[in-house]
C-alpha positions as CSV (number, residue, x, y, z in Angstrom):
1,X,-7.2,-15.6,4.5
2,X,-4.7,-14.5,1.9
3,X,-5.5,-12.1,-0.7
4,X,-5.6,-12.6,-4.5
5,X,-3.4,-10.1,-6.4
6,X,-5.5,-7.3,-8.1
7,X,-5.2,-8.9,-11.7
8,X,-5.9,-12.3,-10.5
9,X,-8.8,-11.1,-8.6
10,X,-10.2,-9.1,-11.6
11,X,-10.1,-12.3,-13.7
12,X,-11.9,-14.3,-11.2
13,X,-14.5,-11.7,-10.6
14,X,-15.2,-11.2,-14.3
15,X,-15.3,-15.0,-15.1
16,X,-17.7,-15.2,-12.1
17,X,-15.4,-17.6,-10.3
18,X,-15.9,-15.4,-7.1
19,X,-19.3,-14.0,-5.7
20,X,-19.9,-10.2,-5.3
21,X,-19.4,-10.7,-1.4
22,X,-16.3,-12.7,-2.0
23,X,-14.8,-10.2,-4.1
24,X,-15.7,-7.3,-1.7
25,X,-14.1,-9.3,1.2
26,X,-10.9,-9.8,-1.1
27,X,-11.0,-6.0,-2.2
28,X,-10.9,-5.2,1.6
29,X,-7.8,-7.5,2.5
30,X,-6.4,-5.6,-0.5
31,X,-6.9,-2.3,0.9
32,X,-5.6,-3.5,4.2
33,X,-2.5,-4.4,2.7
34,X,-2.2,-1.1,0.9
35,X,-2.9,0.8,4.0
36,X,0.0,-0.9,5.8
37,X,2.3,-0.1,3.2
38,X,1.3,3.4,2.7
39,X,1.8,4.0,6.5
40,X,5.2,2.4,6.4
41,X,6.1,4.8,3.4
42,X,4.7,7.8,5.5
43,X,6.6,7.0,8.3
44,X,10.0,6.4,6.3
45,X,9.3,9.9,4.6
46,X,9.0,11.3,8.0
47,X,12.1,10.0,9.1
48,X,14.2,11.2,6.3
49,X,12.7,14.8,6.8
50,X,13.8,14.5,10.4
51,X,17.3,13.5,9.2
52,X,17.7,16.1,6.3
53,X,16.3,18.7,8.8
54,X,19.4,18.0,11.2
55,X,22.0,17.9,8.5
56,X,24.1,21.3,8.6
57,X,23.7,23.1,5.2
58,X,26.8,23.6,3.2
59,X,27.8,27.6,3.1
60,X,28.8,28.9,-0.4
61,X,31.9,30.5,-0.7
């Protein structure tokens, strides 16, 4: 099942083209997508922090 983008979902719901149950299902799909994206960003941030911690500091002269 594909998820509508948020703007389209809001439009469909406000124009009563989706039931409350369908809207909730779509919101859960959106939440699942966002959760995956946030998890990926957190993983990348941790990788960057580790890489930064391993870079020697420049000494001031």
